[in-house]
N, C-alpha and C positions, 0 to 999 in steps of 0.2 A: 244272645243279640251282640251285633255289633256296633262299634260307634264307626260312623264314617265322616270326615273332614269335605265339606264342596268348598271351592273356591272357582273364581272364569280367571282363564288366562289374558292377558294384552290382547290376543286376538279372535277375544269373545269363544272361545274355546272350553266347556264348562272342563274341569277336572275334578277328580276325588281322590284319597285315599283313605282304605279302610283298616281299622285297629282292633282288634281283641277287647271285650269286654272289661279285662282287667288293666286296659293301656289307657287309661282316661285320663291318666298326668301329660305322657307321651302324645297323646292327641290334642291336650290343650297347649302344650308347647308348641306342638308343629303347627294348628292352627294360628297362634302369635306369630311364628318365623313367617308364615304366608302373608299374613296382614304387614310386617314389617319388611315384607318383599314388593310391597307395593300392590298385592292382588288383591282384587277387588269381588265383593259378595262372598268373603270368607265366613260359615257357616258351619257348626256341628250337627250332628242328628243321632240321636242313639235313644233307646227305651233298653236303658236297663234293668231288666228284672231285679237286681236288689236295690232302684232306683223309684222303682214303680210301681204301685201298689194294685191287685186285683181288683179288679170291679166290685164295688160296694163296701167295701173295707173304709173309707172316706167317710161315711153314715154316723151321723153325731146326734143320738137321740138323747134330750135330755141331759144334754151335758156328759153323756155317755157313749164311747165307741162301744161296736160291735161287743167285744170280747170283756166287756163289763168295766173299764180305765177309765175314768175321768177324765173328761177333755174341754178342758176349761179358759185354750187359747182364744184371743179376739184379738184382732186387731184393727177394731173401728177407728183404734186413734191414730192410723198413719193419714196423714194426709188430711184428718178434718181440722186443721188450725189447732192455736191453742185451745187451751180447756177454758168452760165457760164458767167455772166455780170460782 
């Protein structure tokens, strides 16, 4: 899969640049440069195979992943305010 950086030119013409999946750092720097130039609607779109899991691998049953590893990550504390204890 590739990485694509999209942005809008001042003439409201859409533009894009394509990067290989191994060029994430370059794509991020390129996107930041477009922002610094004042381009609008700068965004990156990708589904890198090494960063996007296969369907079903995120299933957690009884705090275990499909491969048997324990999964005990809990983000319930985020945004919940101070502890009530």
